[in-house]
N, CA, C and O of each residue as an XYZ file, in Angstrom:
248
protein
N       1.144     -0.751      0.290
C       0.605      0.290     -0.003
C       1.017      1.303      0.327
O       1.554      1.443      1.426
N       0.868      2.341     -0.590
C       1.532      3.227     -0.861
C       1.154      4.260     -0.148
O       0.316      3.957      0.701
N       1.491      5.492     -0.175
C       1.083      6.939      1.007
C      -0.163      7.433      0.042
O      -1.016      8.076      0.655
N      -0.400      7.244     -1.325
C      -1.998      7.704     -2.181
C      -2.844      6.942     -1.748
O      -3.974      7.429     -1.735
N      -2.730      5.684     -1.295
C      -3.662      5.068     -0.824
C      -4.628      5.006      0.733
O      -5.795      4.739      1.020
N      -3.171      5.492      1.620
C      -3.485      5.688      2.857
C      -4.049      7.260      3.123
O      -4.668      7.614      4.127
N      -3.737      7.988      2.144
C      -4.689      9.461      2.187
C      -5.983      9.305      1.636
O      -6.722     10.290      1.667
N      -6.501      7.979      1.008
C      -7.381      8.057      0.360
C      -8.670      7.126      1.478
O      -9.724      6.730      0.981
N      -8.332      6.898      3.016
C      -8.596      5.955      3.830
C      -9.099      6.916      5.202
O      -8.351      7.806      5.606
N     -10.006      6.733      5.657
C     -10.140      7.878      6.760
C     -10.283      6.526      8.367
O     -10.263      5.304      8.216
N     -10.377      7.054      9.362
C     -10.482      6.541     10.468
C     -11.788      5.912     10.639
O     -12.499      6.244      9.691
N     -12.455      5.076     11.522
C     -13.566      4.463     11.785
C     -14.502      5.309     12.654
O     -15.709      5.134     12.819
N     -13.567      6.440     13.276
C     -14.819      7.792     13.762
C     -15.490      8.518     12.796
O     -16.674      8.847     12.862
N     -14.345      8.886     11.461
C     -14.416      9.833     10.854
C     -15.572      8.989      9.574
O     -16.442      9.618      8.972
N     -15.398      8.001      9.448
C     -16.379      7.079      8.738
C     -17.651      7.005      8.722
O     -18.497      7.063      7.829
N     -17.683      6.822     10.222
C     -18.966      6.675     10.754
C     -19.724      8.264     10.780
O     -20.883      8.412     10.394
N     -19.017      9.217     11.208
C     -19.944     10.430     10.889
C     -20.135     10.727      9.731
O     -21.002     11.583      9.559
N     -19.616     10.313      8.811
C     -20.358     10.438      7.229
C     -21.213      9.864      7.187
O     -22.227     10.416      6.760
N     -21.275      8.532      7.579
C     -22.263      7.312      7.055
C     -23.547      7.648      7.764
O     -24.655      7.273      7.378
N     -23.293      8.453      8.930
C     -23.934      8.892      9.961
C     -24.725      7.223     10.931
O     -25.918      7.122     11.220
N     -23.878      6.384     11.167
C     -23.905      5.354     12.272
C     -22.810      5.592     13.515
O     -22.102      6.594     13.609
N     -22.814      4.602     14.336
C     -21.851      4.480     15.556
C     -20.122      4.123     15.097
O     -19.739      3.438     14.148
N     -19.720      4.473     15.596
C     -18.052      3.549     15.009
C     -18.576      2.111     15.426
O     -18.166      1.240     14.659
N     -19.310      1.692     16.363
C     -19.536      0.388     16.666
C     -19.904     -0.356     15.929
O     -19.441     -1.487     15.782
N     -20.992      0.230     15.200
C     -21.676     -0.685     13.664
C     -20.802     -0.872     12.948
O     -20.900     -1.957     12.375
N     -19.531     -0.023     12.568
C     -18.374      0.012     11.785
C     -17.561     -1.497     11.987
O     -17.573     -2.586     11.413
N     -17.014     -1.023     12.890
C     -16.261     -2.081     13.282
C     -16.877     -3.573     13.608
O     -16.074     -4.478     13.833
N     -18.242     -3.834     13.636
C     -19.120     -5.123     13.312
C     -19.217     -5.177     12.158
O     -18.713     -6.245     11.809
N     -19.630     -4.562     11.204
C     -19.241     -5.033      9.744
C     -17.803     -5.453      9.260
O     -17.809     -6.214      8.293
N     -16.574     -5.093      9.760
C     -15.495     -5.692      9.693
C     -15.192     -6.410     10.193
O     -14.342     -7.011      9.535
N     -15.446     -7.098     11.657
C     -15.611     -7.996     12.350
C     -16.109     -9.130     11.739
O     -15.629    -10.255     11.875
N     -17.426     -8.733     10.816
C     -18.397     -9.603     10.972
C     -18.059    -10.159      9.369
O     -18.239    -11.301      8.947
N     -17.555     -9.070      8.684
C     -17.526     -8.841      7.103
C     -19.091     -8.757      6.399
O     -19.177     -8.899      5.179
N     -19.543     -8.669      6.702
C     -20.854     -8.049      6.469
C     -21.640     -7.067      6.199
O     -22.856     -7.241      6.132
N     -21.007     -5.749      5.979
C     -21.170     -4.612      5.627
C     -21.452     -4.413      4.899
O     -21.543     -5.438      4.223
N     -21.968     -2.970      4.006
C     -21.399     -2.477      2.908
C     -20.763     -2.238      2.228
O     -21.064     -2.204      1.035
N     -19.095     -1.849      2.887
C     -18.013     -1.244      2.672
C     -17.034     -2.264      3.518
O     -17.521     -2.512      4.621
N     -16.036     -2.781      3.325
C     -14.860     -3.591      3.689
C     -13.499     -2.624      4.139
O     -12.629     -2.217      3.369
N     -13.550     -2.491      4.961
C     -12.543     -1.607      6.001
C     -10.456     -2.164      5.232
O     -10.113     -3.317      4.972
N      -9.727     -1.131      5.118
C      -8.286     -1.818      5.244
C      -7.781     -1.747      6.560
O      -8.359     -0.996      7.346
N      -6.670     -2.486      6.989
C      -6.049     -2.544      8.277
C      -4.884     -1.671      7.873
O      -4.190     -1.855      6.874
N      -4.722     -0.530      8.915
C      -2.893     -0.289      8.554
C      -2.553     -0.447     10.198
O      -3.341     -0.268     11.127
N      -1.781     -0.661     10.236
C      -0.979     -0.973     11.415
C      -2.090     -2.044     12.615
O      -1.926     -1.917     13.829
N      -2.872     -2.770     12.205
C      -3.348     -2.993     13.171
C      -5.114     -2.639     13.254
O      -5.903     -3.283     13.945
N      -5.399     -1.712     12.556
C      -6.361     -0.308     12.604
C      -7.309     -0.427     11.613
O      -6.932     -0.421     10.441
N      -8.319     -0.520     11.848
C      -9.005     -0.029     10.624
C      -9.302      1.148      9.812
O      -9.741      2.096     10.464
N      -9.156      1.358      8.357
C      -9.124      2.292      7.858
C     -10.062      1.793      6.258
O      -9.847      0.880      5.461
N     -11.319      3.065      6.307
C     -12.531      2.896      5.732
C     -12.148      3.604      4.256
O     -12.247      4.804      4.001
N     -11.840      2.897      3.653
C     -12.172      3.674      1.663
C     -12.524      5.093      1.437
O     -13.725      4.919      1.644
N     -12.478      5.808      1.291
C     -12.974      7.103      0.746
C     -13.821      7.064     -0.281
O     -14.906      7.603     -0.062
N     -13.630      6.487     -1.572
C     -14.186      5.941     -2.558
C     -15.482      4.880     -2.049
O     -16.604      5.267     -1.720
N     -15.250      4.183     -2.063
C     -16.108      2.881     -0.992
C     -17.461      4.002     -0.276
O     -18.625      4.071     -0.671
N     -16.680      4.939      1.100
C     -17.826      5.625      1.599
C     -18.522      6.520      0.025
O     -19.582      5.914     -0.133
N     -18.467      7.216     -0.722
C     -18.899      7.994     -1.396
C     -19.680      6.898     -2.187
O     -20.890      7.086     -2.059
N     -19.330      5.615     -3.105
C     -20.179      5.157     -3.639
C     -21.633      4.841     -2.583
O     -22.789      4.899     -3.003
N     -21.355      4.605     -1.575
C     -22.523      3.971     -1.126
C     -23.143      5.545     -0.455
O     -24.367      5.509     -0.329
N     -22.642      6.595     -0.112
C     -23.556      7.894      0.089
C     -24.399      8.158     -1.527
O     -25.442      8.800     -1.654
N     -23.786      7.618     -2.426
C     -24.418      8.041     -3.613
C     -25.292      6.690     -4.294
O     -25.234      6.495     -5.508
N     -26.016      5.883     -3.484
C     -26.469      4.706     -3.508
C     -26.214      3.025     -3.650
O     -26.921      2.041     -3.868
N     -25.100      3.238     -3.452
C     -24.730      1.989     -3.330
C     -23.289      1.617     -3.290
O     -22.519      2.387     -3.865
N     -22.846      0.668     -2.765
C     -21.620     -0.442     -2.668
C     -21.258     -0.231     -3.995
O     -22.020     -0.279     -4.961
N     -20.158     -0.015     -4.003
C     -19.313     -0.346     -5.087
C     -19.256     -2.406     -5.198
O     -18.583     -2.959     -6.067
């Protein structure tokens, strides 16, 4: 993963705010692998791709 990809992802708290969900909901999506978007892991932390968040907000996941 390069630095450009890192800049195109946000933290769980930021993604939750953008999606109007709680951070725990996003963590549950990641754990159960059943959410509309999948996070990437950076040093053991979840990061949510901005393009997938935008796609979800515009009417559906990729």
